[in-house]
TIMI-237419 format. One record per residue (C-alpha): residue number from 1; residue in one letter; x, y, z. Coordinates in steps of 0.02 Angstrom, whole numbers. Example, Ala and Ser with C-alpha at 12.3 -4.5 7.8 and 13.67 -1.06 7.14 Angstrom:
(site 1 a (615 -225 390))
(site 2 s (684 -53 357))
***
This chain:
(site 1 m (1085 757 -1087))
(site 2 r (990 896 -1173))
(site 3 i (940 878 -1355))
(site 4 r (928 1051 -1432))
(site 5 p (794 1084 -1563))
(site 6 f (839 1109 -1744))
(site 7 p (777 1279 -1805))
(site 8 l (637 1259 -1931))
(site 9 f (636 1319 -2112))
(site 10 l (822 1355 -2126))
(site 11 s (864 1384 -2307))
(site 12 s (1039 1315 -2278))
(site 13 l (962 1144 -2258))
(site 14 v (873 1144 -2424))
(site 15 l (1027 1097 -2524))
(site 16 v (1068 958 -2401))
(site 17 a (891 893 -2417))
(site 18 a (897 896 -2606))
(site 19 t (1060 799 -2609))
(site 20 v (997 666 -2489))
(site 21 r (828 655 -2575))
(site 22 a (911 613 -2740))
(site 23 q (985 459 -2658))
(site 24 a (834 417 -2548))
(site 25 p (738 255 -2559))
(site 26 s (559 260 -2622))
(site 27 g (440 341 -2499))
(site 28 l (396 510 -2432))
(site 29 p (533 629 -2375))
(site 30 f (476 627 -2193))
(site 31 q (506 439 -2193))
(site 32 d (690 460 -2239))
(site 33 p (801 457 -2081))
(site 34 r (944 537 -2178))
(site 35 l (853 701 -2199))
(site 36 p (875 839 -2069))
(site 37 l (742 827 -1935))
(site 38 p (664 1000 -1965))
(site 39 l (632 959 -2147))
(site 40 r (557 789 -2104))
(site 41 v (440 869 -1978))
(site 42 d (392 1007 -2098))
(site 43 d (362 883 -2239))
(site 44 l (244 780 -2132))
(site 45 v (148 929 -2065))
(site 46 t (123 1010 -2235))
(site 47 r (48 849 -2304))
(site 48 m (-91 849 -2173))
(site 49 t (-261 926 -2195))
(site 50 l (-325 1045 -2063))
(site 51 k (-438 910 -1993))
(site 52 e (-293 788 -1984))
(site 53 k (-184 916 -1896))
(site 54 v (-316 948 -1764))
(site 55 s (-339 761 -1739))
(site 56 q (-156 751 -1685))
(site 57 m (-180 885 -1550))
(site 58 q (-284 774 -1436))
(site 59 n (-214 640 -1323))
(site 60 h (-292 503 -1429))
(site 61 a (-219 553 -1597))
(site 62 r (-307 464 -1740))
(site 63 a (-216 369 -1876))
(site 64 i (-185 449 -2046))
(site 65 p (-180 295 -2157))
(site 66 r (-144 387 -2319))
(site 67 l (19 451 -2243))
(site 68 g (60 292 -2149))
(site 69 v (44 380 -1980))
(site 70 p (-22 259 -1849))
(site 71 a (-140 307 -1710))
(site 72 y (-54 362 -1552))
(site 73 d (-114 399 -1375))
(site 74 w (-4 526 -1288))
(site 75 w (-67 477 -1114))
(site 76 n (46 365 -1013))
(site 77 e (100 363 -830))
(site 78 a (264 319 -745))
(site 79 l (265 403 -575))
(site 80 h (362 262 -491))
(site 81 g (357 127 -623))
(site 82 v (259 99 -784))
(site 83 a (78 117 -727))
(site 84 r (-91 50 -779))
(site 85 n (-21 -70 -910))
(site 86 g (-7 -239 -828))
(site 87 i (143 -316 -744))
(site 88 a (286 -194 -713))
(site 89 t (414 -158 -578))
(site 90 v (335 -49 -442))
(site 91 f (460 60 -351))
(site 92 p (422 159 -192))
(site 93 q (299 301 -212))
(site 94 a (377 468 -261))
(site 95 i (381 536 -82))
(site 96 g (484 382 -34))
(site 97 m (599 410 -182))
(site 98 a (633 585 -114))
(site 99 a (668 512 59))
(site 100 t (820 423 -13))
(site 101 w (906 590 -43))
(site 102 n (999 496 -180))
(site 103 p (977 570 -355))
(site 104 d (1096 445 -435))
(site 105 l (991 301 -372))
(site 106 i (832 382 -437))
(site 107 r (912 408 -607))
(site 108 d (949 220 -612))
(site 109 e (768 187 -565))
(site 110 a (702 299 -702))
(site 111 d (815 214 -830))
(site 112 i (737 47 -783))
(site 113 i (562 122 -795))
(site 114 a (602 183 -971))
(site 115 t (671 12 -1018))
(site 116 e (509 -71 -964))
(site 117 a (410 65 -1054))
(site 118 r (502 30 -1216))
(site 119 a (480 -158 -1195))
(site 120 k (293 -138 -1172))
(site 121 h (271 -10 -1310))
(site 122 h (356 -109 -1445))
(site 123 e (263 -267 -1398))
(site 124 a (101 -169 -1414))
(site 125 v (152 -101 -1585))
(site 126 r (197 -277 -1643))
(site 127 n (18 -324 -1598))
(site 128 n (-54 -171 -1686))
(site 129 q (-107 -93 -1521))
(site 130 h (-99 96 -1505))
(site 131 g (-206 133 -1352))
(site 132 i (-196 229 -1191))
(site 133 y (-49 183 -1076))
(site 134 q (45 102 -1220))
(site 135 g (144 251 -1285))
(site 136 l (313 327 -1246))
(site 137 t (257 498 -1181))
(site 138 f (245 491 -993))
(site 139 w (153 616 -884))
(site 140 s (282 607 -745))
(site 141 p (360 667 -632))
(site 142 n (243 766 -518))
(site 143 i (356 905 -454))
(site 144 n (229 1016 -368))
(site 145 i (290 1077 -198))
(site 146 f (211 981 -54))
(site 147 r (175 1141 40))
(site 148 d (36 1071 153))
(site 149 p (26 893 223))
(site 150 r (-162 892 201))
(site 151 w (-145 878 12))
(site 152 g (-190 701 -41))
(site 153 r (-78 702 -195))
(site 154 g (75 753 -96))
(site 155 q (125 570 -99))
(site 156 e (160 592 -286))
(site 157 t (288 730 -257))
(site 158 y (467 744 -198))
(site 159 g (421 842 -43))
(site 160 e (418 1021 18))
(site 161 d (587 1089 -34))
(site 162 p (623 1165 -206))
(site 163 f (806 1114 -206))
(site 164 l (781 931 -156))
(site 165 t (635 920 -276))
(site 166 s (743 991 -416))
(site 167 r (887 868 -388))
(site 168 i (774 715 -382))
(site 169 a (670 778 -529))
(site 170 v (820 814 -641))
(site 171 a (887 640 -606))
(site 172 f (719 560 -644))
(site 173 v (695 655 -807))
(site 174 r (870 614 -866))
(site 175 g (845 431 -824))
(site 176 l (681 424 -920))
(site 177 q (740 515 -1076))
(site 178 g (906 423 -1093))
(site 179 n (1074 475 -1161))
(site 180 d (1064 436 -1346))
(site 181 p (1127 583 -1451))
(site 182 r (985 565 -1576))
(site 183 y (835 480 -1495))
(site 184 l (740 501 -1333))
(site 185 k (712 340 -1236))
(site 186 v (543 405 -1179))
(site 187 i (478 582 -1150))
(site 188 a (459 649 -974))
(site 189 t (321 773 -932))
(site 190 p (347 869 -770))
(site 191 k (180 920 -696))
(site 192 h (72 1013 -644))
(site 193 y (135 1182 -707))
(site 194 a (114 1275 -593))
(site 195 v (68 1317 -412))
(site 196 h (-43 1166 -390))
(site 197 s (-63 1074 -225))
(site 198 g (-243 1066 -169))
(site 199 p (-372 1070 -102))
(site 200 e (-421 930 -220))
(site 201 p (-609 967 -229))
(site 202 a (-572 1146 -286))
(site 203 r (-436 1111 -413))
(site 204 h (-546 1144 -566))
(site 205 m (-593 1319 -510))
(site 206 f (-470 1396 -387))
(site 207 d (-354 1541 -423))
(site 208 a (-182 1523 -341))
(site 209 r (-106 1688 -289))
(site 210 p (60 1652 -202))
(site 211 g (146 1818 -229))
(site 212 r (291 1841 -350))
(site 213 r (433 1796 -232))
(site 214 d (350 1634 -178))
(site 215 l (309 1594 -359))
(site 216 y (489 1615 -418))
(site 217 e (580 1553 -263))
(site 218 t (471 1404 -215))
(site 219 y (349 1348 -349))
(site 220 l (449 1370 -510))
(site 221 p (630 1313 -477))
(site 222 a (598 1127 -500))
(site 223 f (509 1157 -666))
(site 224 e (651 1270 -722))
(site 225 a (780 1137 -678))
(site 226 c (684 1001 -772))
(site 227 i (678 1109 -929))
(site 228 t (846 1197 -928))
(site 229 e (955 1061 -849))
(site 230 a (871 896 -887))
(site 231 g (796 943 -1055))
(site 232 a (620 878 -1021))
(site 233 w (533 876 -1190))
(site 234 s (358 904 -1123))
(site 235 i (270 991 -980))
(site 236 m (91 978 -916))
(site 237 g (-16 1129 -873))
(site 238 a (-115 1127 -712))
(site 239 y (-303 1137 -686))
(site 240 n (-301 1295 -582))
(site 241 r (-279 1477 -624))
(site 242 l (-125 1575 -574))
(site 243 e (-157 1757 -535))
(site 244 g (-316 1753 -638))
(site 245 e (-250 1661 -792))
(site 246 a (-289 1479 -825))
(site 247 c (-123 1387 -815))
(site 248 c (-156 1303 -982))
(site 249 a (-182 1473 -1064))
(site 250 s (-63 1580 -962))
(site 251 s (40 1709 -1054))
(site 252 l (153 1719 -901))
(site 253 l (183 1532 -877))
(site 254 l (181 1472 -1057))
(site 255 g (249 1628 -1139))
(site 256 r (361 1741 -1038))
(site 257 i (431 1605 -925))
(site 258 l (428 1440 -1018))
(site 259 r (465 1494 -1197))
(site 260 d (551 1661 -1175))
(site 261 a (654 1640 -1015))
(site 262 w (683 1451 -1015))
(site 263 k (690 1431 -1206))
(site 264 f (581 1274 -1197))
(site 265 p (580 1186 -1367))
(site 266 g (456 1047 -1329))
(site 267 y (268 1033 -1316))
(site 268 v (141 1078 -1182))
(site 269 v (-3 962 -1137))
(site 270 s (-154 1009 -1033))
(site 271 d (-209 910 -882))
(site 272 c (-359 803 -925))
(site 273 g (-512 911 -953))
(site 274 a (-420 1070 -904))
(site 275 i (-471 1160 -1064))
(site 276 n (-653 1129 -1025))
(site 277 d (-621 1191 -847))
(site 278 m (-592 1362 -923))
(site 279 v (-776 1359 -967))
(site 280 a (-859 1261 -827))
(site 281 g (-742 1294 -680))
(site 282 h (-652 1459 -705))
(site 283 t (-788 1535 -817))
(site 284 i (-659 1634 -916))
(site 285 a (-714 1563 -1085))
(site 286 a (-890 1555 -1155))
(site 287 n (-873 1383 -1236))
(site 288 p (-744 1247 -1277))
(site 289 m (-701 1329 -1442))
(site 290 e (-656 1493 -1360))
(site 291 a (-557 1400 -1225))
(site 292 s (-465 1298 -1356))
(site 293 v (-417 1453 -1454))
(site 294 m (-354 1538 -1296))
(site 295 a (-251 1386 -1247))
(site 296 v (-170 1354 -1416))
(site 297 k (-127 1537 -1444))
(site 298 a (-47 1540 -1271))
(site 299 g (57 1386 -1311))
(site 300 c (-38 1232 -1252))
(site 301 d (-7 1114 -1397))
(site 302 l (-101 958 -1343))
(site 303 t (-260 929 -1245))
(site 304 c (-298 780 -1138))
(site 305 g (-477 773 -1197))
(site 306 n (-572 814 -1356))
(site 307 e (-597 1002 -1336))
(site 308 y (-479 1039 -1480))
(site 309 e (-599 959 -1605))
(site 310 s (-677 1133 -1610))
(site 311 l (-518 1207 -1685))
(site 312 v (-567 1159 -1862))
(site 313 e (-720 1270 -1851))
(site 314 a (-619 1402 -1758))
(site 315 v (-500 1415 -1907))
(site 316 q (-645 1424 -2027))
(site 317 r (-722 1565 -1925))
(site 318 g (-558 1661 -1919))
(site 319 l (-535 1645 -1730))
(site 320 i (-365 1563 -1752))
(site 321 t (-254 1533 -1903))
(site 322 e (-192 1371 -1975))
(site 323 r (-18 1439 -1948))
(site 324 d (-55 1440 -1761))
(site 325 i (-106 1258 -1776))
(site 326 d (54 1219 -1870))
(site 327 v (162 1286 -1729))
(site 328 s (88 1156 -1611))
(site 329 l (95 1020 -1744))
(site 330 h (281 1047 -1773))
(site 331 r (315 1028 -1587))
(site 332 l (209 871 -1572))
(site 333 m (276 786 -1726))
(site 334 e (455 828 -1681))
(site 335 a (427 735 -1517))
(site 336 r (369 579 -1610))
(site 337 f (518 590 -1728))
(site 338 r (636 607 -1580))
(site 339 l (561 446 -1510))
(site 340 g (605 359 -1673))
(site 341 m (425 323 -1719))
(site 342 f (451 355 -1904))
(site 343 d (620 269 -1919))
(site 344 p (665 86 -1946))
(site 345 a (676 -7 -1780))
(site 346 e (851 -67 -1818))
(site 347 s (915 113 -1819))
(site 348 v (838 157 -1649))
(site 349 r (932 66 -1512))
(site 350 y (790 87 -1387))
(site 351 a (671 4 -1509))
(site 352 r (774 -155 -1496))
(site 353 i (734 -180 -1311))
(site 354 p (645 -348 -1301))
(site 355 f (483 -379 -1209))
(site 356 s (578 -496 -1092))
(site 357 a (664 -342 -1018))
(site 358 n (505 -302 -924))
(site 359 d (495 -355 -741))
(site 360 a (673 -422 -742))
(site 361 p (755 -491 -582))
(site 362 q (880 -348 -576))
(site 363 h (736 -224 -580))
(site 364 d (659 -310 -429))
(site 365 a (827 -297 -341))
(site 366 l (836 -110 -374))
(site 367 a (658 -89 -309))
(site 368 r (716 -167 -146))
(site 369 r (867 -53 -139))
(site 370 v (764 104 -168))
(site 371 a (639 46 -35))
(site 372 r (780 14 89))
(site 373 e (856 185 58))
(site 374 s (686 269 80))
(site 375 m (658 202 257))
(site 376 v (667 339 390))
(site 377 l (698 287 570))
(site 378 l (605 417 674))
(site 379 k (637 346 848))
(site 380 n (740 207 925))
(site 381 s (736 228 1114))
(site 382 g (848 109 1209))
(site 383 n (912 38 1044))
(site 384 i (764 -80 1037))
(site 385 l (806 -97 853))
(site 386 p (872 -196 768))
(site 387 l (777 -349 825))
(site 388 g (853 -520 846))
(site 389 k (794 -653 724))
(site 390 d (783 -788 857))
(site 391 g (683 -809 1016))
(site 392 g (499 -809 1054))
(site 393 p (351 -766 943))
(site 394 i (332 -600 853))
(site 395 a (159 -523 844))
(site 396 v (127 -423 685))
(site 397 i (-28 -317 707))
(site 398 g (-116 -183 607))
(site 399 p (-224 -147 454))
(site 400 n (-71 -110 343))
(site 401 a (31 -263 390))
(site 402 d (-32 -377 252))
(site 403 e (-111 -251 134))
(site 404 l (-58 -241 -48))
(site 405 s (-123 -65 -86))
(site 406 v (-8 19 40))
(site 407 l (142 -50 -52))
(site 408 l (85 30 -214))
(site 409 g (23 206 -180))
(site 410 n (-65 282 -330))
(site 411 y (-21 295 -515))
(site 412 n (52 121 -499))
(site 413 g (85 -33 -601))
(site 414 t (49 -214 -553))
(site 415 p (194 -306 -471))
(site 416 s (218 -490 -510))
(site 417 h (278 -540 -335))
(site 418 p (238 -405 -207))
(site 419 v (299 -429 -28))
(site 420 t (195 -360 115))
(site 421 v (270 -317 284))
(site 422 l (199 -476 361))
(site 423 q (275 -581 222))
(site 424 g (441 -492 239))
(site 425 i (450 -523 426))
(site 426 r (405 -706 405))
(site 427 t (547 -734 281))
(site 428 h (674 -645 392))
(site 429 v (652 -732 559))
(site 430 g (757 -879 612))
(site 431 p (704 -1061 604))
(site 432 g (566 -1105 725))
(site 433 v (516 -925 763))
(site 434 t (328 -904 754))
(site 435 v (255 -747 675))
(site 436 l (77 -714 732))
(site 437 f (-39 -595 640))
(site 438 a (-200 -500 672))
(site 439 r (-269 -343 588))
(site 440 g (-332 -283 755))
(site 441 c (-432 -134 694))
(site 442 a (-507 -48 543))
(site 443 l (-398 71 446))
(site 444 v (-516 213 489))
(site 445 e (-683 232 575))
(site 446 g (-828 211 454))
(site 447 l (-761 73 340))
(site 448 p (-911 -43 337))
(site 449 a (-842 -216 295))
(site 450 d (-696 -218 419))
(site 451 t (-724 -344 557))
(site 452 a (-549 -337 632))
(site 453 s (-548 -375 818))
(site 454 a (-442 -289 949))
(site 455 d (-468 -440 1061))
(site 456 e (-383 -553 933))
(site 457 a (-238 -432 920))
(site 458 l (-217 -421 1109))
(site 459 a (-222 -610 1124))
(site 460 i (-76 -638 1006))
(site 461 a (17 -489 1078))
(site 462 k (14 -569 1250))
(site 463 e (98 -724 1178))
(site 464 a (236 -626 1089))
(site 465 r (408 -570 1145))
(site 466 v (395 -416 1033))
(site 467 i (254 -326 942))
(site 468 v (269 -245 770))
(site 469 a (119 -131 739))
(site 470 v (97 -85 556))
(site 471 m (-17 66 546))
(site 472 g (-36 225 444))
(site 473 i (-154 279 308))
(site 474 a (-183 215 131))
(site 475 p (-203 270 -50))
(site 476 a (-389 233 -31))
(site 477 l (-397 381 88))
(site 478 e (-274 508 14))
(site 479 g (-256 541 -170))
(site 480 e (-327 627 -322))
(site 481 e (-502 702 -307))
(site 482 m (-581 552 -219))
(site 483 p (-760 523 -159))
(site 484 v (-702 500 20))
(site 485 d (-792 575 169))
(site 486 l (-729 494 328))
(site 487 k (-666 563 491))
(site 488 g (-500 647 453))
(site 489 f (-519 632 263))
(site 490 a (-616 729 133))
(site 491 g (-614 724 -57))
(site 492 g (-440 646 -66))
(site 493 d (-364 769 58))
(site 494 r (-343 756 246))
(site 495 t (-425 862 379))
(site 496 d (-321 792 523))
(site 497 l (-138 740 532))
(site 498 a (-155 611 671))
(site 499 l (-174 425 647))
(site 500 p (-358 375 634))
(site 501 e (-437 349 804))
(site 502 t (-465 163 771))
(site 503 q (-276 140 761))
(site 504 q (-237 254 907))
(site 505 s (-355 156 1018))
(site 506 l (-273 -9 975))
(site 507 l (-98 62 1000))
(site 508 r (-146 120 1175))
(site 509 l (-202 -56 1218))
(site 510 l (-41 -130 1150))
(site 511 v (69 -6 1244))
(site 512 a (-23 -50 1405))
(site 513 l (41 -229 1391))
(site 514 g (216 -167 1430))
(site 515 k (300 -269 1293))
(site 516 p (431 -208 1169))
(site 517 l (335 -120 1031))
(site 518 i (390 -55 862))
(site 519 l (275 55 758))
(site 520 v (292 48 569))
(site 521 v (191 183 480))
(site 522 m (146 172 295))
(site 523 n (80 332 218))
(site 524 g (111 463 86))
(site 525 s (110 618 194))
(site 526 a (167 680 363))
(site 527 l (84 612 520))
(site 528 a (62 698 688))
(site 529 l (127 554 794))
(site 530 n (130 649 959))
(site 531 w (65 517 1080))
(site 532 e (154 382 983))
(site 533 h (319 474 995))
(site 534 q (300 492 1183))
(site 535 n (246 313 1219))
(site 536 i (317 195 1087))
(site 537 p (504 157 1090))
(site 538 a (534 137 903))
(site 539 i (450 214 750))
(site 540 l (494 177 569))
(site 541 e (425 280 423))
(site 542 a (403 163 274))
(site 543 w (296 270 154))
(site 544 y (211 171 14))
(site 545 p (368 69 -20))
(site 546 g (335 -26 -181))
(site 547 q (338 -210 -224))
(site 548 q (487 -251 -112))
(site 549 g (424 -145 32))
(site 550 g (395 -289 150))
(site 551 n (572 -353 129))
(site 552 a (644 -178 147))
(site 553 v (550 -149 310))
(site 554 a (609 -317 377))
(site 555 d (787 -281 320))
(site 556 v (785 -128 433))
(site 557 l (693 -207 579))
(site 558 f (814 -353 590))
(site 559 g (972 -255 554))
(site 560 d (1011 -322 380))
(site 561 y (1010 -141 327))
(site 562 n (1054 14 426))
(site 563 p (923 147 386))
(site 564 a (978 315 317))
(site 565 g (823 390 237))
(site 566 r (785 570 280))
(site 567 l (619 661 286))
(site 568 p (579 762 128))
(site 569 v (438 849 224))
(site 570 t (411 924 396))
(site 571 f (309 821 519))
(site 572 y (202 946 614))
(site 573 k (118 918 781))
(site 574 s (-54 972 725))
(site 575 v (-155 1054 586))
(site 576 d (-162 1200 707))
(site 577 d (20 1234 659))
(site 578 l (-31 1267 478))
(site 579 p (-102 1417 385))
(site 580 s (-264 1398 290))
(site 581 f (-253 1256 162))
(site 582 d (-304 1367 16))
(site 583 n (-176 1503 57))
(site 584 y (-30 1483 -64))
(site 585 a (87 1605 22))
(site 586 m (234 1511 97))
(site 587 e (247 1605 262))
(site 588 g (217 1481 403))
(site 589 r (244 1331 289))
(site 590 t (386 1205 274))
(site 591 y (552 1213 366))
(site 592 r (598 1370 268))
(site 593 y (460 1477 343))
(site 594 f (382 1381 490))
(site 595 r (426 1471 653))
(site 596 g (360 1338 771))
(site 597 e (433 1175 835))
(site 598 p (402 1025 723))
(site 599 l (377 849 785))
(site 600 f (509 788 661))
(site 601 p (603 916 555))
(site 602 f (638 914 369))
(site 603 g (795 813 334))
(site 604 f (779 710 494))
(site 605 g (819 526 508))
(site 606 l (909 412 631))
(site 607 s (1036 274 606))
(site 608 y (1097 121 702))
(site 609 t (1263 209 715))
(site 610 r (1320 386 761))
(site 611 f (1403 521 658))
(site 612 e (1513 661 722))
(site 613 y (1549 818 622))
(site 614 k (1728 867 658))
(site 615 k (1767 1015 545))
(site 616 i (1679 1129 423))
(site 617 a (1780 1225 294))
(site 618 l (1752 1321 132))
(site 619 s (1862 1321 -22))
(site 620 k (1853 1511 -25))
(site 621 s (1791 1646 93))
(site 622 v (1748 1771 -43))
(site 623 a (1654 1729 -202))
(site 624 r (1553 1805 -343))
(site 625 p (1395 1750 -434))
(site 626 g (1443 1622 -564))
(site 627 e (1575 1544 -451))
(site 628 t (1565 1387 -346))
(site 629 v (1612 1370 -163))
(site 630 r (1659 1196 -105))
(site 631 v (1596 1151 68))
(site 632 r (1703 1023 157))
(site 633 a (1640 929 310))
(site 634 t (1745 803 405))
(site 635 v (1626 668 467))
(site 636 k (1665 517 577))
(site 637 n (1561 361 602))
(site 638 s (1587 344 789))
(site 639 g (1458 208 816))
(site 640 g (1469 21 815))
(site 641 t (1416 -22 638))
(site 642 a (1434 34 459))
(site 643 g (1306 156 398))
(site 644 e (1261 303 287))
(site 645 e (1244 487 328))
(site 646 v (1157 622 228))
(site 647 v (1263 778 247))
(site 648 q (1154 931 216))
(site 649 v (1206 1109 174))
(site 650 y (1090 1255 209))
(site 651 v (1116 1439 170))
(site 652 r (1056 1594 262))
(site 653 p (1095 1775 218))
(site 654 v (1170 1857 371))
(site 655 e (1100 2027 331))
(site 656 s (959 2066 210))
(site 657 h (846 2214 176))
(site 658 v (701 2101 126))
(site 659 p (620 1952 214))
(site 660 e (713 1788 187))
(site 661 p (683 1604 228))
(site 662 i (748 1542 396))
(site 663 r (869 1434 297))
(site 664 s (867 1349 127))
(site 665 l (941 1183 72))
(site 666 k (1072 1212 -63))
(site 667 g (1173 1051 -63))
(site 668 f (1179 874 7))
(site 669 q (1267 709 -11))
(site 670 r (1223 534 47))
(site 671 a (1384 446 94))
(site 672 a (1426 271 159))
(site 673 f (1546 248 306))
(site 674 k (1630 94 375))
(site 675 k (1631 69 563))
(site 676 g (1749 198 637))
(site 677 e (1786 280 470))
(site 678 t (1820 466 452))
(site 679 r (1791 549 284))
(site 680 t (1794 723 215))
(site 681 i (1634 756 117))
(site 682 e (1646 892 -15))
(site 683 i (1487 972 -80))
(site 684 p (1490 1104 -218))
(site 685 l (1385 1257 -183))
(site 686 a (1343 1369 -331))
(site 687 v (1340 1551 -277))
(site 688 s (1202 1578 -405))
(site 689 s (1092 1467 -297))
(site 690 f (1091 1607 -166))
(site 691 r (976 1704 -281))
(site 692 r (813 1783 -234))
(site 693 f (679 1857 -346))
(site 694 d (680 2046 -349))
(site 695 e (504 2109 -375))
(site 696 a (559 2283 -424))
(site 697 s (666 2227 -570))
(site 698 g (568 2068 -608))
(site 699 r (724 1959 -609))
(site 700 y (833 1850 -498))
(site 701 v (975 1935 -404))
(site 702 v (1114 1878 -289))
(site 703 d (1135 2012 -158))
(site 704 p (1313 2054 -105))
(site 705 g (1352 2023 77))
(site 706 n (1386 1884 201))
(site 707 y (1301 1715 191))
(site 708 e (1305 1587 330))
(site 709 i (1338 1410 267))
(site 710 q (1260 1285 386))
(site 711 v (1309 1101 381))
(site 712 g (1210 972 476))
(site 713 a (1110 812 491))
(site 714 s (940 895 469))
(site 715 s (863 1068 452))
(site 716 s (855 1076 642))
(site 717 d (1022 990 679))
(site 718 i (1158 1106 617))
(site 719 r (1330 1039 666))
(site 720 g (1441 1180 602))
(site 721 t (1441 1345 509))
(site 722 a (1554 1454 403))
(site 723 v (1531 1620 316))
(site 724 v (1563 1666 136))
(site 725 r (1560 1845 75))
(site 726 v (1480 1874 -94))
(site 727 r (1540 2019 -198))
(site 728 k (1467 2089 -358))
***
């Protein structure tokens, strides 16, 4: 659903306003829900003093008592659940959400997040609380492209591919903002616009220079989809510069692309302190006043910070006009009106959501479903999985086995009843089966207070019939600009893709025992599991799986759920496979441009059953831009159990006069199959999605010619192809 803006100052509305005003109850015109929205916004803005206007352009907007405008803090977070505001349902971290390859499911998740957000907000208002993390404007989702696995914030994203990111992001934004024809449920804020993905320690000063084709073909499509398809009402500018311009004062990003090309009607907010970074980090402004003027004139309406306090003096000195201020004020106030903040609660259906809707049992159930669907089975040699629930003891070993933080990731809420992997396994085993536990090792070398003993782990492992090793990394090691300096980790980013040596050493000892061993890894970014892949029979990728993560892992281990998650990122063998971290050109990165052999490819994931692709067909062999080609794949579940397959469609131009990606994802569908069932999966493929950015003309083009349509189970497992010819 996309709510279009009402044009401001239309004279045709004046007569309507006068008629309604004559019948209006006592009060100011902006308080009358029967008036057209543009007139209500304009009425409110024109009643404010300059100082009052500027006070509304900072994340903590002060109250205006004489107008009955309450204080409001624009800063709230909902990356994978309402965050930093007490008890709330915690879903899998964003990278796990992407691993579901299920946009419809993620839309349902986002709808629940918005329900809990409304429940919390209105309870706060009833208690006269208007602070940070209590509002309805959420700085989510993070849709930056996870171009390099070393980036610590990659866990917050939907992976490395612009198409998959777009589909998950559009679903998430639509779920958050709701489907009411008049009111937004909450406001989504895709971030960080644009070309922002580390290194973390340099984010306040670096200048990203990806090249125009990479900018338009990789870094911008998800933002474009969120604005033009999903109708996101806000967007957050990034800390960095892009081609010399600060993102929060970029004429290219905020002007020519966002407003002119995408017709964005909403408001732009800076990342926190990003306006000051123009002074201290990028040194392109002499002081906060100059930076604030540059940002507002470029189209950044709201600052996370207090830099815009200087705008009052800037107007007085003639550096910016009050009319410029008014442009931002109209956008900001329109957002609050669209949230129903100036209307009676009984007329806003979202305002009637009770506080009891928060943390509801059905929300917990959906958290478990999303976690289940996010699980990616990377290896299952000899069909060691699923495990039987009966028999001798099970040894659960590892620093992540009974650790709460690895369920939650970052930007998280507080779950009421979180389930760790150890707890999940204990509740799944049959009567009389003993589950033994030992941490066995520190998460990483250099953590001072960890006294875990490998001897204790080996002792219980020798007693067990099977060993489940729960390893990985943790949000304490990878994340946003962190004071971390440990082997393999620096400043929130990673310097090595392998498991920490402490964990590798313990795994070698466990493998030497010769017992059945399953490795469960919990992490927010790709791991170089080379030795583990060669020596351990089963590996399950669990990400940071949310409050029901332990049950979801156990569901997969014991066969209560057949895994069907797929990797949203490439798992490389080493950092040696990667270009320099601060190089934003895409060549050599992700499945689209990486020429080497990955450890596990983008789109990969195993099942407890097998799928055969019998036939690939197209609805037409010749098409034009603006048309849709339907790709049909006949798929059979030829294994011994029901399961799900993610059918993936990639496109490659057969002949091209310019460099092109190896292949690009353009369609997919997650589908359930009964045992032995054969189905024809139909996936629409928009010919316009074959576009590339033409640097000479400065626009997207779809070149005429032949395009190979590749259908498969991953980016490296193509099961069939067909060719469509595109004509002008």
